[in-house]
Residue frames as a rotation matrix with the C-alpha (Angstrom) as fourth column:
MET 1
-0.435 -0.579 0.690 48.30
0.403 -0.810 -0.426 93.34
0.805 0.093 0.586 92.67
SER 2
-0.300 0.217 -0.929 48.08
0.942 -0.085 -0.324 95.02
-0.149 -0.972 -0.179 96.03
ILE 3
0.756 0.648 -0.098 46.31
0.643 -0.762 -0.076 98.36
-0.124 -0.005 -0.992 96.69
LYS 4
0.340 -0.732 -0.591 49.76
0.071 -0.606 0.792 99.96
-0.938 -0.311 -0.154 97.29
ASN 5
-0.614 -0.651 0.447 50.96
0.447 0.180 0.876 98.90
-0.651 0.738 0.180 93.81
ILE 6
0.074 0.723 0.687 47.78
0.984 -0.164 0.066 100.12
0.160 0.671 -0.724 92.09
ILE 7
0.866 0.231 -0.444 48.09
0.347 -0.916 0.200 103.50
-0.360 -0.327 -0.874 93.75
LEU 8
-0.064 -0.967 -0.247 51.79
0.047 -0.250 0.967 103.76
-0.997 0.051 0.061 92.83
PHE 9
-0.494 -0.032 0.869 50.90
0.823 0.304 0.479 102.75
-0.280 0.952 -0.124 89.19
ALA 10
0.514 0.799 0.312 48.16
0.853 -0.514 -0.089 105.44
0.089 0.312 -0.946 89.05
LEU 11
0.689 -0.291 -0.664 50.43
0.089 -0.876 0.475 108.11
-0.720 -0.386 -0.577 90.48
GLY 12
-0.419 -0.885 0.202 53.13
0.269 0.091 0.959 107.11
-0.867 0.456 0.200 88.01
LEU 13
-0.203 0.407 0.891 50.61
0.979 0.092 0.181 107.51
-0.008 0.909 -0.417 85.12
ILE 14
0.823 0.541 -0.172 49.63
0.551 -0.835 0.013 110.92
-0.137 -0.106 -0.985 86.36
LEU 15
0.308 -0.838 -0.450 53.22
0.048 -0.459 0.887 111.93
-0.950 -0.295 -0.101 86.60
VAL 16
-0.516 -0.454 0.726 53.92
0.639 0.361 0.679 110.73
-0.570 0.815 0.104 83.09
GLY 17
0.294 0.751 0.591 50.85
0.949 -0.304 -0.086 112.62
0.115 0.586 -0.802 81.77
PHE 18
0.846 0.020 -0.533 52.06
0.182 -0.950 0.253 115.90
-0.501 -0.311 -0.807 83.35
LEU 19
-0.147 -0.986 -0.077 55.58
0.070 -0.088 0.994 115.38
-0.987 0.141 0.082 81.91
LEU 20
-0.484 0.047 0.874 54.24
0.842 0.296 0.450 114.63
-0.238 0.954 -0.183 78.40
ARG 21
0.623 0.772 0.123 51.92
0.781 -0.606 -0.152 117.59
-0.043 0.191 -0.981 78.62
GLY 22
0.609 -0.506 -0.611 54.89
-0.035 -0.786 0.617 119.84
-0.792 -0.355 -0.496 79.46
CYS 23
-0.419 -0.882 0.215 57.11
0.146 0.167 0.975 118.48
-0.896 0.440 0.059 76.79
PHE 24
-0.754 0.160 0.637 54.57
0.655 0.240 0.716 118.45
-0.038 0.958 -0.286 74.04
MET 25
-0.152 0.696 -0.702 52.60
0.402 -0.605 -0.687 121.58
-0.903 -0.386 -0.188 74.91
GLY 26
0.114 0.266 0.957 50.81
0.991 -0.099 -0.090 123.06
0.071 0.959 -0.275 71.87
PRO 27
-0.503 -0.335 0.797 50.95
0.477 -0.876 -0.067 126.68
0.721 0.347 0.601 70.77
GLU 28
0.399 0.732 0.552 48.14
-0.068 -0.577 0.814 127.80
0.915 -0.362 -0.180 73.03
GLY 29
0.860 -0.127 -0.494 49.83
0.506 0.331 0.796 126.33
0.063 -0.935 0.349 76.10
GLN 30
-0.205 -0.979 -0.012 53.21
0.978 -0.204 -0.054 127.86
0.051 -0.023 0.998 75.18
ILE 31
-0.363 0.071 0.929 51.60
0.266 -0.948 0.176 131.23
0.893 0.311 0.325 74.74
ARG 32
0.787 0.615 0.050 49.76
0.062 -0.160 0.985 130.96
0.614 -0.772 -0.164 78.10
ARG 33
0.489 -0.694 -0.529 53.20
0.870 0.344 0.353 130.15
-0.062 -0.633 0.772 79.67
GLN 34
-0.506 -0.660 0.556 54.68
0.714 -0.682 -0.159 133.26
0.484 0.316 0.816 78.06
LEU 35
0.105 0.609 0.787 51.84
-0.073 -0.784 0.616 135.37
0.992 -0.122 -0.038 79.38
ALA 36
0.910 0.172 -0.378 52.33
0.334 0.234 0.913 133.94
0.246 -0.957 0.156 82.93
GLN 37
-0.014 -0.971 -0.239 55.99
0.998 -0.027 0.050 134.85
-0.055 -0.238 0.970 82.68
LEU 38
-0.405 -0.075 0.911 55.02
0.388 -0.916 0.097 138.31
0.828 0.393 0.400 81.55
GLU 39
0.723 0.665 0.186 52.80
0.000 -0.269 0.963 138.65
0.690 -0.697 -0.195 84.70
GLU 40
0.712 -0.455 -0.535 55.67
0.697 0.364 0.617 137.54
-0.086 -0.812 0.577 86.86
LEU 41
-0.281 -0.946 0.164 58.33
0.959 -0.282 0.016 139.72
0.031 0.162 0.986 85.29
VAL 42
-0.168 0.249 0.954 56.24
0.218 -0.934 0.282 142.92
0.961 0.255 0.103 85.21
SER 43
0.824 0.565 -0.038 55.25
0.099 -0.078 0.992 142.48
0.558 -0.821 -0.120 88.85
TYR 44
-0.367 -0.913 -0.180 57.54
0.334 0.051 -0.941 143.52
0.868 -0.406 0.286 91.67
SER 45
0.598 0.520 -0.610 57.38
0.709 0.011 0.705 144.05
0.373 -0.854 -0.363 95.36
ALA 46
0.835 -0.276 0.475 58.64
-0.399 -0.900 0.178 146.81
0.378 -0.339 -0.861 97.60
GLY 47
0.486 -0.729 0.482 62.23
-0.635 0.084 0.768 146.40
-0.600 -0.679 -0.422 98.52
GLU 48
0.885 -0.216 0.413 63.16
0.420 0.755 -0.503 144.33
-0.203 0.619 0.759 95.47
GLY 49
0.123 -0.922 -0.368 66.94
0.239 -0.332 0.912 144.76
-0.963 -0.200 0.179 95.06
ASP 50
0.265 -0.151 -0.952 68.52
-0.747 -0.656 -0.104 146.43
-0.609 0.740 -0.287 92.01
LEU 51
-0.754 -0.637 -0.160 70.20
-0.609 0.586 0.534 143.31
-0.246 0.500 -0.830 90.84
ALA 52
-0.555 0.649 0.521 66.89
0.440 0.760 -0.478 141.28
-0.706 -0.036 -0.707 91.03
ALA 53
0.400 0.735 -0.548 65.13
-0.009 -0.594 -0.804 144.10
-0.916 0.327 -0.231 89.15
LEU 54
-0.077 -0.543 -0.836 67.74
-0.897 -0.329 0.296 144.21
-0.436 0.773 -0.461 86.44
GLY 55
-0.925 -0.249 0.288 67.57
-0.145 0.930 0.339 140.42
-0.352 0.272 -0.896 85.98
LYS 56
-0.194 0.949 0.249 63.79
0.527 0.315 -0.789 140.54
-0.828 -0.022 -0.561 85.70
VAL 57
0.436 0.332 -0.836 63.87
-0.412 -0.753 -0.513 143.34
-0.800 0.568 -0.192 83.12
LYS 58
-0.506 -0.753 -0.420 66.41
-0.775 0.184 0.604 141.46
-0.378 0.632 -0.677 81.12
ARG 59
-0.863 0.271 0.426 64.25
0.305 0.952 0.010 138.37
-0.403 0.139 -0.905 81.04
LEU 60
0.160 0.929 -0.334 61.18
0.173 -0.359 -0.917 140.58
-0.972 0.090 -0.218 80.27
GLY 61
0.004 -0.238 -0.971 62.89
-0.830 -0.543 0.130 141.75
-0.558 0.805 -0.200 77.09
GLY 62
-0.904 -0.421 0.072 63.33
-0.321 0.782 0.534 138.12
-0.282 0.460 -0.842 76.00
LEU 63
-0.311 0.871 0.380 59.46
0.472 0.489 -0.734 137.72
-0.825 -0.049 -0.563 75.81
PHE 64
0.646 0.509 -0.568 59.33
-0.137 -0.655 -0.743 140.29
-0.751 0.558 -0.354 72.98
SER 65
0.616 -0.348 0.707 60.46
0.787 0.303 -0.537 140.26
-0.027 0.887 0.461 69.41
GLU 66
-0.492 -0.861 -0.131 63.49
0.832 -0.509 0.221 142.65
-0.257 -0.001 0.966 68.52
ASP 67
-0.951 0.106 0.290 61.07
0.070 -0.839 0.539 144.96
0.300 0.533 0.791 66.65
VAL 68
-0.345 0.830 -0.438 58.12
0.935 0.266 -0.233 144.79
-0.077 -0.490 -0.868 69.02
GLU 69
-0.696 0.244 0.676 55.57
-0.003 -0.942 0.337 147.60
0.718 0.232 0.656 68.77
ILE 70
-0.427 0.542 -0.724 53.59
0.904 0.230 -0.361 148.74
-0.029 -0.808 -0.588 71.81
GLU 71
-0.700 0.293 0.651 50.91
-0.036 -0.925 0.377 151.34
0.713 0.241 0.659 71.86
LEU 72
-0.514 0.450 -0.730 49.25
0.857 0.256 -0.447 152.15
-0.015 -0.856 -0.517 75.18
LYS 73
-0.468 0.485 0.739 46.29
-0.002 -0.837 0.548 154.50
0.884 0.255 0.392 75.04
GLY 74
0.518 0.855 0.018 44.39
0.056 -0.055 0.997 155.76
0.854 -0.515 -0.076 78.05
PHE 75
0.412 -0.428 -0.805 47.23
0.911 0.228 0.345 155.97
0.036 -0.875 0.484 80.56
GLY 76
0.334 -0.239 -0.912 47.46
0.255 -0.908 0.331 159.80
-0.907 -0.343 -0.242 80.57
GLY 77
0.246 -0.182 -0.952 47.68
-0.841 -0.528 -0.117 159.95
-0.481 0.830 -0.283 76.77
VAL 78
0.977 0.006 -0.213 49.34
-0.140 0.773 -0.619 157.68
0.161 0.634 0.756 74.24
ARG 79
0.251 -0.929 0.274 52.61
-0.713 0.015 0.701 155.91
-0.655 -0.371 -0.658 74.97
ASN 80
0.915 -0.014 -0.403 54.46
-0.311 0.611 -0.728 154.13
0.256 0.791 0.555 72.19
VAL 81
0.252 -0.832 0.495 57.33
-0.560 0.292 0.775 151.77
-0.789 -0.473 -0.392 72.65
ASN 82
0.879 0.042 -0.475 59.30
-0.454 0.375 -0.808 150.33
0.144 0.926 0.349 69.80
GLY 83
0.157 -0.840 -0.519 61.85
-0.309 0.457 -0.834 147.51
0.938 0.291 -0.188 70.08
ARG 84
0.499 0.011 -0.866 63.00
0.580 0.738 0.343 145.20
0.644 -0.674 0.362 72.85
ARG 85
-0.576 -0.807 -0.128 65.44
0.665 -0.372 -0.648 147.75
0.476 -0.458 0.751 74.22
GLN 86
-0.608 0.447 0.656 62.79
-0.430 -0.880 0.201 150.38
0.667 -0.160 0.728 74.70
VAL 87
0.491 0.764 -0.418 60.60
-0.054 0.505 0.861 147.75
0.869 -0.401 0.289 76.49
GLN 88
0.152 -0.526 -0.837 63.41
0.874 0.467 -0.134 147.15
0.461 -0.711 0.531 78.92
GLN 89
-0.865 -0.440 0.240 64.13
0.302 -0.839 -0.453 150.85
0.401 -0.319 0.859 79.45
ALA 90
-0.215 0.863 0.457 60.38
-0.493 -0.500 0.712 151.53
0.843 -0.073 0.533 79.99
ALA 91
0.543 0.355 -0.761 60.18
0.350 0.728 0.590 148.72
0.763 -0.587 0.271 82.47
MET 92
-0.290 -0.748 -0.597 63.05
0.904 -0.009 -0.427 150.08
0.314 -0.663 0.679 84.47
ALA 93
-0.836 0.070 0.545 61.64
-0.086 -0.996 -0.004 153.61
0.543 -0.050 0.838 84.34
ALA 94
0.175 0.984 0.013 58.25
-0.279 0.037 0.959 152.33
0.944 -0.172 0.282 85.57
ARG 95
0.256 -0.148 -0.955 59.91
0.768 0.632 0.108 150.64
0.588 -0.761 0.275 88.54
SER 96
-0.755 -0.635 -0.160 61.22
0.603 -0.578 -0.551 154.00
0.257 -0.512 0.819 89.67
GLN 97
-0.615 0.612 0.496 57.72
-0.350 -0.777 0.524 155.47
0.706 0.148 0.692 89.64
ALA 98
0.552 0.807 0.210 55.94
-0.622 0.231 0.749 153.08
0.556 -0.544 0.629 92.03
GLU 99
-0.118 -0.536 0.836 57.05
-0.968 0.250 0.024 151.16
-0.222 -0.806 -0.548 95.18
SER 100
-0.721 -0.101 0.685 55.41
-0.079 0.995 0.064 148.00
-0.688 -0.008 -0.725 93.96
LEU 101
-0.194 0.677 -0.710 53.21
-0.977 -0.200 0.075 146.59
-0.091 0.708 0.700 91.26
GLN 102
-0.582 0.111 0.806 51.18
-0.013 0.989 -0.145 143.40
-0.813 -0.095 -0.574 90.97
ALA 103
-0.343 0.408 -0.846 50.02
-0.921 -0.326 0.215 142.71
-0.188 0.853 0.487 87.45
SER 104
-0.526 0.213 0.823 47.77
0.106 0.977 -0.185 139.88
-0.844 -0.010 -0.536 86.18
LEU 105
-0.756 0.347 -0.555 45.95
-0.639 -0.209 0.740 138.92
0.141 0.914 0.380 83.01
HIS 106
-0.514 0.677 0.526 42.43
-0.097 0.564 -0.820 137.55
-0.852 -0.473 -0.224 82.88
ASP 107
0.526 0.850 -0.006 39.87
-0.100 0.054 -0.994 136.41
-0.845 0.523 0.113 80.37
ILE 108
-0.430 -0.782 -0.452 42.62
-0.591 -0.135 0.795 135.32
-0.683 0.609 -0.404 78.00
MET 109
0.745 0.611 0.268 41.36
-0.045 0.447 -0.893 134.28
-0.665 0.654 0.361 74.56
ILE 110
-0.376 -0.908 -0.184 43.99
-0.400 -0.020 0.916 132.88
-0.836 0.418 -0.356 72.13
GLU 111
0.844 0.530 0.080 43.49
-0.142 0.364 -0.920 132.35
-0.517 0.766 0.383 68.40
VAL 112
-0.242 -0.947 0.210 46.42
-0.022 0.222 0.975 130.57
-0.970 0.232 -0.075 66.66
ALA 113
0.084 0.222 -0.972 46.62
-0.931 -0.329 -0.155 131.14
-0.354 0.918 0.179 62.88
ALA 114
0.927 0.364 0.090 46.06
-0.307 0.876 -0.371 128.16
-0.214 0.316 0.924 60.63
ASP 115
0.533 -0.796 -0.288 49.80
-0.185 0.222 -0.957 128.20
0.826 0.564 -0.028 59.59
GLN 116
0.810 -0.162 -0.563 50.69
0.579 0.363 0.729 127.93
0.087 -0.917 0.388 63.38
GLY 117
-0.182 -0.953 0.241 53.19
0.859 -0.273 -0.433 130.83
0.478 0.128 0.869 62.83
SER 118
-0.829 -0.030 0.559 51.29
-0.176 -0.934 -0.311 133.61
0.532 -0.355 0.769 64.56
ALA 119
-0.326 0.769 -0.551 48.60
0.889 0.447 0.098 134.11
0.322 -0.457 -0.829 67.08
ALA 120
-0.344 0.348 0.872 46.20
-0.281 -0.924 0.258 136.93
0.896 -0.157 0.416 68.32
VAL 121
-0.502 0.147 -0.852 45.52
0.803 0.444 -0.397 137.13
0.320 -0.884 -0.341 72.05
GLU 122
0.029 0.543 0.839 42.84
-0.206 -0.818 0.537 139.22
0.978 -0.188 0.088 73.82
ALA 123
-0.210 -0.112 -0.971 43.19
0.854 0.462 -0.238 139.68
0.475 -0.880 -0.001 77.56
THR 124
0.746 0.402 0.531 42.12
0.012 -0.806 0.592 141.94
0.666 -0.435 -0.606 80.43
GLY 125
-0.315 -0.915 -0.254 45.05
0.504 0.065 -0.861 143.27
0.804 -0.399 0.441 82.42
ARG 126
0.857 0.512 0.060 44.79
0.197 -0.433 0.879 144.27
0.476 -0.742 -0.472 86.01
ALA 127
-0.192 -0.981 0.005 47.48
0.478 -0.097 -0.873 146.17
0.857 -0.165 0.488 87.81
LYS 128
0.871 0.362 -0.332 47.63
0.446 -0.299 0.843 147.09
0.206 -0.883 -0.422 91.57
VAL 129
0.047 -0.851 0.523 50.14
0.167 -0.509 -0.844 149.79
0.985 0.127 0.118 92.18
GLY 130
-0.271 -0.187 -0.944 51.55
0.921 0.236 -0.311 149.94
0.281 -0.954 0.108 95.70
GLY 131
-0.892 -0.045 -0.451 49.94
0.290 -0.821 -0.491 152.59
-0.348 -0.569 0.745 97.82
GLU 132
-0.714 0.672 -0.195 46.79
-0.631 -0.498 0.595 152.77
0.303 0.548 0.779 95.71
ARG 133
-0.432 0.620 0.655 43.43
-0.545 0.400 -0.737 151.45
-0.719 -0.675 0.165 96.86
SER 134
0.662 0.748 0.042 42.03
-0.335 0.346 -0.876 150.51
-0.670 0.566 0.480 93.48
SER 135
-0.168 -0.633 0.756 43.36
0.472 0.621 0.625 148.45
-0.865 0.462 0.194 90.59
LEU 136
-0.300 0.036 -0.953 43.94
-0.790 -0.570 0.227 149.71
-0.535 0.821 0.199 87.03
VAL 137
0.009 0.325 0.946 42.02
0.325 0.893 -0.310 147.59
-0.946 0.310 -0.098 84.50
GLN 138
-0.064 -0.095 -0.993 42.69
-0.820 -0.562 0.107 147.62
-0.568 0.822 -0.042 80.76
ASP 139
0.747 0.250 0.616 41.89
0.118 0.862 -0.493 145.32
-0.655 0.441 0.614 77.85
PHE 140
-0.118 -0.884 -0.452 44.78
-0.683 -0.258 0.683 144.44
-0.720 0.389 -0.574 75.55
VAL 141
0.980 0.200 -0.009 45.34
-0.131 0.612 -0.780 142.75
-0.150 0.765 0.626 72.18
PHE 142
0.051 -0.991 0.124 48.70
-0.478 0.085 0.874 140.90
-0.877 -0.104 -0.469 71.81
SER 143
0.840 0.017 -0.543 50.10
-0.502 0.405 -0.764 139.68
0.207 0.914 0.348 68.50
PHE 144
0.328 -0.709 0.625 52.48
-0.350 0.523 0.777 136.70
-0.877 -0.473 -0.077 68.85
GLU 145
0.594 -0.188 -0.782 54.88
-0.741 0.250 -0.623 135.26
0.313 0.950 0.009 66.29
LYS 146
0.893 -0.311 0.324 56.51
0.114 0.855 0.507 131.94
-0.435 -0.416 0.799 66.35
THR 147
0.562 -0.797 -0.219 60.37
-0.747 -0.376 -0.549 132.22
0.355 0.472 -0.807 65.99
ASP 148
0.070 -0.627 -0.775 63.39
0.063 0.779 -0.624 130.07
0.996 -0.005 0.094 66.59
GLU 149
-0.851 -0.367 0.377 63.32
-0.287 -0.277 -0.917 131.52
0.441 -0.888 0.130 70.16
GLY 150
-0.663 0.718 -0.211 59.65
0.695 0.487 -0.529 130.39
-0.277 -0.497 -0.822 70.66
TRP 151
0.272 0.844 0.462 56.54
0.862 -0.428 0.273 132.43
0.428 0.324 -0.843 70.77
LEU 152
-0.733 -0.519 -0.440 57.44
0.646 -0.735 -0.208 136.08
-0.215 -0.437 0.874 71.12
ILE 153
0.343 0.844 -0.413 55.19
0.643 -0.531 -0.551 139.09
-0.685 -0.077 -0.725 71.52
ARG 154
-0.443 -0.451 0.774 55.33
0.892 -0.310 0.330 141.14
0.091 0.837 0.540 68.30
LYS 155
-0.617 0.337 0.711 52.74
-0.045 -0.917 0.396 143.83
0.786 0.212 0.581 69.04
VAL 156
-0.518 0.507 -0.689 50.67
0.845 0.177 -0.505 145.06
-0.134 -0.844 -0.519 72.01
GLU 157
-0.668 0.413 0.618 47.69
-0.015 -0.839 0.544 147.48
0.744 0.355 0.567 71.81
THR 158
-0.844 0.534 -0.051 45.20
0.056 -0.006 -0.998 148.68
-0.534 -0.845 -0.025 74.30
VAL 159
-0.528 0.770 0.359 41.51
0.703 0.158 0.694 148.36
0.477 0.618 -0.625 73.45
GLN 160
-0.911 0.231 0.341 39.37
-0.307 -0.933 -0.190 151.42
0.274 -0.278 0.921 73.88
ALA 161
-0.692 0.721 -0.022 36.19
0.543 0.501 -0.674 150.86
-0.475 -0.478 -0.738 75.87
LEU 162
-0.472 0.632 0.615 32.99
0.637 -0.237 0.733 151.63
0.609 0.738 -0.291 74.17
ARG 163
-0.935 0.130 -0.329 31.26
0.169 -0.652 -0.739 154.77
-0.311 -0.747 0.587 75.50
């Protein structure tokens, strides 16, 4: 076997490994993929068109269960959002408040239940609002449930910092 054939064989094995990993991703990998999509769909840049924004907000709603509950504390009071439709409405309203937003999640810890039907996720969110010098940082707890549609966010709560 020549060096060229060995390299091609090794590259082929690596490619097959990546494909198998993607096709047979476990619950934790699927949840991480959902969280990455959440980051992407919540973030937007200045000048993003209305049609693009509408498409992102519609896809954003698809990450949540129909009866999702969101309770955000510490952002000028308490904000509750109930249901997928309200999530989409809140996302559209938020877009009108700031020129741009870059959101990311860090320090993600996932605990999948023994029955593989639900999961709890702790993460630190960071948001940089266009025109602001500093980022907003907040800890969150997400509850996921496995459905026919995949892993969906069932509940989101902010975590109060100890004082």
